[in-house]
N, C-alpha and C positions, 0 to 999 in steps of 0.2 A: 548245762553246756561248761566247759574249760579250755583255759588256753591250749592250743599244740604248743605250738614255737615262740611265743608274744607273752610280753610283760607288757603295757604299756603302759604309763604312767598314770594317764586320763583314765585308764576300768578301774576298776576295786573289784578285787576276787572276793567270793565269804572265804575260798582257803588261799592262805597265803605262804610262799615258798619259805620254807627253813632255811638258817646255818645252824649247819651240826659240825659242830669238833669233838672228835671222841680218841683217847687217847689209849695206846696200848698196856695190858696189867704193866704195874711198876716200872712204866716206859720202855720196857724191851724195846731194841730197834726190829723186830720183825719184820718193816718193812724196805732194810738194807737187803735182804735177799729180791732179786727180778721176780721170784716165781710166785713169792707171797705177795707181789704187787700187781701182777696179772690173773695169780687166783681170784684177789679184790675185786678186778676192774670184772670178771668173767659172773662174778656172784652180782653186785651192784648192775651189771646189762642186762642178767636176765629176769633179777626180780625190779626192774625198769619195767618190762613188760609182765610179768607175771601179776607184780600190785596196781600199775598204771600210775606212773609217779614220773614227774620230769627232771631232769638233772642241769643245770645249771653254769656251776664251776664245781669243781674237784684239784686238791693237791693229796697224795700219795707222799708223807714224809715218813721216814724212819721210823719215829715211831709215834705220831698220829694219823688223822686222816682231819682234811675239812672238808665239807661239801654243803653243796645249795641243792633240796629236793625241796620238789614243786609235788602234795601228795595232791591227786584227783581225787578217789575215791575212798582212800585207809588212812586211818589218821597217822600223823609224822611218830610216833614213839613205835608204832606197827613196822612202819618202813625201815626204822633206823634198827630193832628187835629182829625182824627176820633177814635185815643187810650182816648185822653183825653175829645170828646166830649161823648163818648158813658159812658162813665164812669161817667161824673157828671150828665147826663140824669138819668141812673139808681141810681146812689145816691143820686138824688135828691126825689125820687120816694120812696127809701129806707129811708130815714131821714123824709123825709117832708116839708121838708124845701127848700125854690128856692134860694138859695146864691151860688154865685162865688165859687169852688172847687179849679181852681187852677189860678195858677199869669198868666198872658195876656205871657208872655215873656219867653223863655226856651233856656237853654246854648244848645251848638251843637257843635261837636266838626266831624269831620271827621278823619275815623281810616285809616291814610297811610299803615302801615303793621303789619304784622303775632306781632314783638315785642310790635310794642304800644299796638295792641289789648291786648297781655299778661299783661302788664303794668293798663290798664285801668281796665281790669276785677280783678287785685290785687287790684288796689283801690277801686273796687268796695266793693268787699268783707272783704275789712277791713274797709270799714266805719261805723259799729254799734260800732268798737272795739273803733275805734276816737273819737266816738261820746258818749263812755258811759254806751251804751246799752247791752253790754254784756262782762264778762273779758277773752273770750276766744275767738280766731277766729273760726266761724264755729258754734255756740250754736246759733246764730242768726235762725230764720226760713224762714222769708220770703227774701232767699237769694240763688244766684244760689251756694254759695261755695259748698255747701253739693253733687251738682250736680257731679260736678267737682271731686273734692277733696275725696270724701267718695264714687262715685261712685253711689249716692242715685238716685232714681226712681223719685222722687218729680221734680214736676212740667217736667218732660218728655213730654210732650206733649207740653209746653213753647218756652223748650228749644233746641237749637242745639250744638252737642257738634263737640266741637273745637278739631282737629287732626292734627296733619304734616304731 
């Protein structure tokens, strides 16, 4: 059994969430394009149900993605590989260019507990502010911030609400 919408600090799961950061190839600003962002969100949402994983936080920056995946049945490497591969295939079709989209390597950190997950989520949500993309937290659209802090319905098919 795995958690549907919970990651309580008092429980230890045999499969823990992972914080993933992945950059675009040569840090190209792929996600300055709204349609590229929407395509990535569609791929992530489709694969969430196909691969059976949870998503606790994300932000799509112009040249990278931060996301917290909680794999339930497949290894994290397969979750990342499938999402990046599917996005690349559809993005290449959309642009008509057969160029790499993602860097080969990505950063992966297994989240040990709920306080660690809260810190990571805060780091993800303040990333647009730290990178000068917004002047106030919560105004950047391609982020899970409003889902949590403003109780927004944005991205509700993709995200799983954290509860204590």
